[in-house]
N, C-alpha and C positions, 0 to 999 in steps of 0.2 A: 579379456575381451579377445576379441578374435581378429583378423589382419579385415574383415567384410567390415564390421564396427568403427575398426580405424579409417578404415576408406571413409566411411559413411559421415567421419568425423570433418576429417580433411576438408571432402569437397563442399562441408557447410561454413567455412571461412571464421576466422573469429570472432568473437562475441563477449556475451559477459561473465560465459561457461566455458569458455573458450578460448586458450592464449599455446603459440607458437615459440618455439626459442629453437635456436640453430646448435644451442650446447650450453649447459650450466658449468659456470667457474667455480665451482665447489669451494674449490682452495683457496678462495681470497675471501678476505673480509665484505667486500662489497657484491658476492657474488652469492654472499647467502642471505645478505640484506636486500637485497636484488628477489631469491627467492622466495624467503619470507614473505614479503610486500606480495610480490604477483599471487603467491598461494590464498591467502586469508585475504585480499579481492576478490579471488573465485569465491572462497567460501562464504563470505557476506552480500554474494549476488545474490538475487533469487532465480529461480528454475531448476532446483535440484542437483543434481550433482554436476561436478565440473570437471574440467579435465585441460593438466599441460602437458602440451606435448611437445618432446626434445629429439631434434634432430630432422626439423624439418623448415624450411625455407615460410616466414611467412606469408610474403607477397603473390611469390612462383609457385609455391607449393612443390617445391622440388624438395625429393629427400635425399637428404647431406649423411643424416645415419651418425649416429653416437660412436666416436673412435672408442677406441678399448681401453686408452688411458682414460679414455673420461667416463667414462662408466662409472655409476654411482648405484650405490646400495639401499632400499625401502629403510632399513633400519638410517641411513646415514642420512637420509632426507626427512626422515622420522624425527630425528636426535635434533636439526637443523631447526624444524618447525615448533617444537616441544619445547626448545631454550629459547623462542623469540617471537614464541603467539601464546595468547591467553585468552581464552582455556587454549589447549592443544585442540590442531587441529585432526579429524581422522582422515588419515590418507591413504594409499598403495601404489604401489612402484611398480612396473611390469614392463618388460623389454620383448618386441614383436618385429619380425622380418617384414620390412616392404620396400618394394622394388631391391632387394637382397643386401638394404640396408637396413644395422640394429634402431629400430626407433626408440625412445624411451617413452610411457606413459604413467603420469603419474596425476593417479583418478583422488579426486577430493569430494567427500561424501558429505550430503547434507544433514548434517547434525545439528541439536537441537539446543545449543550454546550460542549463539550469534548476540551478539556482532564478537569477533574476534582483532582483538588487540596488539598491535605489534609493540613488547613491552619495553624495548630500549627509547622509544620516542613519545608513547603513551597513543601515538596514532589509528586509527580505524578507517582502513582503507575501504572500496568499492569500483567495483568493473562497470565503467560508462560504455557499452559497445565495445571496442576494441582497447581500448583506453582503462589505466589505472589512473586512480583520483581517491583525491581523500574526502571521506565521509559527509555530506554534510547536514548541519545540525538536526534536522525535522526528520531526514532516514538514518540517523542514533535514534532520535526518539523512538521511530518506527520498529526498528528492528528491537527495541529494547521490548517494546510496548508485545509483540508478536510473541516473542522466545521468553519473555522471564517474566510474564503475566504483569505487566505495567502500562496502567493505562490511563490516556490523557486523560479521561474526563473527572478523574479526582483529582488533578493536578490541582492546585491551587491559585489563584487568579488574584493576583498581589494587589493588583490597581481598582477592583473591585470591590464591592461595597453589597452586602448584604439587603440593603434597598435596591436595589436593581430588580432583585426576585416578585414574579408575579406570584403573590402570596394566593390567589385562586386558583390558580393553575394548582400550585402545591397543596392547597386542601383537597383537590380535586385529586389529586394520586393517591395520598392518603385515603380518602373517604372509600377509592376505589379497593383499594385494598381491604377497606373495611376497622379501618385505624382514623382516629378522631384526634383532630390537632389542636392541641391549645395552648397558653401562654407555660403553665406547666410543662409538657414535655417538647415544646417547639426544637427549643435548640438542641434537646440530644436526637431526635429523630432527623433534624436535616444533617448535623453531621455523623450520625450512624449511619443515613442512606446515603451519604458522597455529596450531597447536595450543598454543601458551606464546609467550610477547614477552619478551624481553631486554630490562631499561632501559639506555639510552648511558652513562649518566654511571654509576650504582652495579652494573650488570652483575646487578641482582637478576632471577630470574624469573617471569614470573607470570602466570595461564590470560587466554586470550583467551577473547571472550564462546561463539566459537564451538566452544570447546575445552572449557569449561563442560557448553553445551549439550548435547552431545553423548558426550564424555567422564566427563564426572564425574556422583554418584549425588545429590548434596551440592549440588547449582549454585542451589537457592532461597537458601543462602545470602547469594549476591551479586546472584543473579537472583530475587529473590521472585516476581515476574511468569510464569517460565515456571511457569505450571500449567493442568490442565487439571478443570475443576470440573462434576459431574456431579451435577444435580440430578433426583434420583426423584419423580417423582410419579400414577407406577401401583402398586407393588407397595409395599403397607403393612408388610410382612414384610423387606424393606431398608432403611440409614438411607435419609434422604431427601435428604441432602447427601456426595458423597463427592469430596477432595482428591485428585489424583493429582498429582506430583513427579517429578523424576529426571533422570536422560537419557532426551534423546527419546525411544529406543528401546524402552528399557521403560514409558516414558509410555503408547504405543500399544498394547502389549501386555498393559498394564496395565486402560487404557481397554476393550481386550477383552473381559480377563475379567469386569471389573466391569458393562457392557451386558449381556455374555449373564447373569448372576447376578440382574440387574434383571429383563429381560425373558424369562418362560417362555413366552410362547406363540408360535404359528411367526408370529413375525415376523422381516422381513430383513433380520436386524442384519449380514450383510454392506454395505448400504447406509450404515448408519450409519460405520460400520469408515473408509468409505473416505472420508468426509464428515471424519470426527475424522485419521485421515492426512492429506491434501490442507491440513488447516487447521494441523496442525505442521510442516510443510514448507513451506505457503507466505504464513503468518503475518509480519507485521510485527514482528520482533524488537523495532526500534527503539523501538514503540510500551509505554512504560515505565506500569506500573500498569493496566496490562489483558489480560486471561486468554483463552484457549478455553472457551467454554461452552458448555453439553451441556444442553438442558432437555425431559426425557423425562414428555409426557402423555399421554392419552386422545386431545388432540384433535391434537398432532403432536408432532413433535420436530426438535426446532431445534438447529442446531450451526452457533457464530456467531466469528468470529476477525475477532480485530485484521485491519485493513489490507483490502483495494478488492482485488476481481478484477484484473490488468493487462487493462488495453481494448485497444482493435484500436485503430492508426493511421491516418493518414491513408490507406497503402497496403494496409491489411487486413489486416497481422499482428498476430499477438499480441505485443506490443511488451514487452522489458524479462518475461516472465511468465515463462521459465521460470529467466532471470540470476537472480530472485530466493531466495536465501538458495540457490545453487547451491555453494557450499563445503559448508553442514551435506548436502544430496544427493546429492553424491559421499560423503561419509562413511558416510553412513546405509544406501545401496545396498551398501558395500563390506564394511558390518556384519551383511548382512540376509542370515540363514540360512534364512529361512522367506519370501522370495522376497515380502516383503511388498509392495515395489515395483515389482516386473518389471513388472507391466501399467499405470504409472504413466504419466499424459497424458491416456488416454482414463476418466479418474473419474466426468463428470458421466453420462458415456454407459452405466456401470456401474450409477449409481444410479437412472437412468430404467429401464433393462433391469429391474432387479431389482422396480421397482414397476406393470409390465404387468401389468392389469387389477383395480389394487389402488387405483390413484390417480395422481395429479402428485404433482411434487416443484420445489418452489421455490428461487430463486437468487436473493436480493436483496443487491444491488451498491450500498450505501448510500457517496457520495461526502461529503455532509455528517458522519455519524459513522465515517467512515476503515473500515468492517468490511464482512466477508461472512457471509450469514448462507445456510446449508441448510437447508427448512423441508421435512422429509417428513410425509408422511400417519402418522396417528395409532393407538393401540393398535385 
C-alpha cells in the first residue's frame, strides 16, 4: 500500500470493511480480545479485502500516529489472530508515513474460509455499517452456504410432510429428464435428488426446503416468508395489495398476470417480470421473515428482494452468484415449458434495453439491509 491508497481509505470513512483505531492495546488481555473481534468482524463482512487503520481518530480523521512504544509487528498480530480465531484469518501489517506520523495498516484479506469464529466464546461477528455486531442466525447460514457448499435447499423442513408435494410437478420434472417415476423408484428418486429427506433414526420422510419451494403449492404452511407482495398505487380499479404464494414457477407466472392486470398502459412490463424472476431465483431463502416486494407507483416501480447481489472478488469474477440457489435453478429450468429462464444471465441488460429513451433503471445493493433493489421508471 502507498500513501495515495491510504488517503483514499481515510476519505471514505468507517464502514463494513474499514475501521479506525487511535491505538491497539496489545499488552492487555482486553486489547487482544478487541483486536480479534474487530478483525474477524471485518473478515466476515462482504465486500472483498478490509482494513484496520491504526493511528487515526475515527471522527475527525486526524492523524494521531502510533507511538514508538506502541508499535506492533505482523507476527505479533498474526499470533493473536491465529490463537483466538478459527480458522486463521489472512492478514498483512504495514506502517506508512502520513502527515509526518506513523500510521499502521492491517490488511484483512478476503479468504474462502468464512465464517470466522472467536474460539474463546464461540461467537461470530460482522460489521453493520461502522459498528461490530454478532452475526444473526440467517446471516451465519448464508456464510456457510456460500463458502462451505452448504445449501439451504436440501435442509429438511422438519414440520413438513411429503403429502405437501405436488406429484404432478415431480412427475413432470423427472419425465423432462427422461426418467419415469413409479412406486418402486419413487422414494429413491425423491431422496437422491434432494426433494425429500429421510430421518436416520425413525425413517420418516420429510420435505426439504427446496422440495417445498419448487414442488409444493402449499409451502406457505412451513415457509410463510416465501411470498411476493405486490402493492398497487396506480390503478384504483384493482386491489391495493396482492399476496402471491405457492410453488416458485407458479409465483412467477401469477406475478406476470397481476402486473399485466394492474398496468393498463403501454409500459415495458417485461422489465418488471425480469426483475421479479431474478428476485425469485437469487433471493436468500435463509432470510426468514423477509419477502419479495413489488411497489408500483407513478413515480417508480421498485422490486426488492432479501439478500444482496454477489459482488466481484479480487480477480474480478462474480463470486458464487450463480451458485446461490443453483439447486432451485436446475429444477425450474427443467420444469420451464415457456422458456422463461432460457435467456437468464443477462437480465439487467434486457431491463436497461427496455427503457431506452424512457429513463434509467437503478440497481441498489444494500449491505446494511442485506437486500437488492431494482428501481424502474414510473408510469
